[in-house]
N, C-alpha and C positions, 0 to 999 in steps of 0.2 A: 504494500500500500504506500502511495506517495504521501508526502507531508501535505496537510490541508492548509491552504493559505488563510491568512488572517481574514476575518469576516469583512465584507464590504460594508460601507456605511453611507447613508444618505440622510440628510437632515429633513425629517418628515414635515417640519414646520415651514419649509421653503418650497413645498410642492405647489405649483401654480397652474399645471395643465395635465391633461391625460397622459401625455408622454412621460412626464416625471412621475406620475402616480403609478403607471404600469412598470416603470423602471424600478421604483421603490419596492413595489410588490415582488418583482422578480428577484431583487436583492434579498428581501426578507425570506422568500421561499428557498433560495440557494443557501442562505445562512442556516436555515432550519435543517435542510438536507445534510449540510456538513456537520452540524452539531449532533444530529441523530446518527449519522454514520460513525462519527467518533465514539459515541456512547455504545453503539451496536458493536463496533470492533473491539472495544474495551470490555464488553459484556457487563456494562454498568446499569443497563435498563433492559426490561423485557419489551422487545419490539420486533415486529415483522419487518424484514427488509423492504417489503413492498411499500411501506409508509415512506421510506426514503425516496423510492422511485416516484411516488406520488408527488412529493415536494419538488423533485427534479423536473417532473412533467409540468407542474404548475409554474416553475421558474422559466422554463423554455417557452411555454405558452404566453406568459406575460411579457417576456422579452420581445417576442414577435409582435404582440399587440402594441408594445411601446414603439417599435419601429414603424408600424402602420399608423399609429397615432401621430408620431412626429411628422410623417408625410401627409397627414390629414386624409388618410384613406379609410373609408368605412370597411368594417369587417363584421361578420356574423358573431353572435354569441355562441361560440363553439369552443370545444376543448380539442378539436382535431388539428394537431400541429401540421400535418401535411397540407391541409386546407389553407392554413395561415401562411405557410411557406409558398404555396402556389399563388396566393394573392400577392405576396411580395414580388415573386417572379413576374407575374402578369403586369405589374406596375414598374418593372425594370429596377427594382431595389436590389442593390448589390448585397449579397449575403455571404458569409463565410462558406467556403467550399465544403466544409464538414457539417453544415447545418442539418443535412438529411438524417444524421444519426438520431436526431431528436424525434423523428417520426416513430421510432420504436417505443417511445415513451407514451404515445397517445393512449394506449390501452390502460395505463395507470391512472388516467383521469377518473376511471371508474373502478378498476381493480384495486387501486390503493385504498379506496374507501371500504372495500369489502374483504380485504385481506386474503385474496386468493394466493395460495402458497405456490411458489416456484422454487426449484432447487438450483436454477442456473443463473441467478442474479449476482453477478460479481463484477459488473462493469461500471459501477457508480462513479469511479474515479475518472473515467473518460468523459462522462457527462459533466461532472463538476469542473474538470479542466477546461472544457470548451465553453461552458457558461461563464467561468471566470474570465476567460479570454475575451468573450463577447462583451461582457459588462465592463471590463477594463477599457474597451474601445469607446464606450459611452455612446 
């Protein structure tokens, strides 16, 4: 497991538009995922790893909605990351070439809430690293 970066921070009192709100929420969800992953790996709390993936899905979803909001592009009330990526592509918004890995997380918008057990969930670090990279870009 790689070292988890220090949590991102954004001053909630300075939020003035939907882009900043979605960015703030993406940061909060990423920080939640990182804290939960650390506790999970240290075996300090009882938690299903799907909860971590749910937080990662939420962060990716809100990051994409932040991008669309910044460009003032309407988007549906959807948890479908692929749909959000496609809207960005349709509007010629440049995205990180690795963005498609987040499509795999769409199922956790629902599964994370219902704790469907999977034995093959060991790639949270790759999602965290890409989300950190994207959010660092601002």
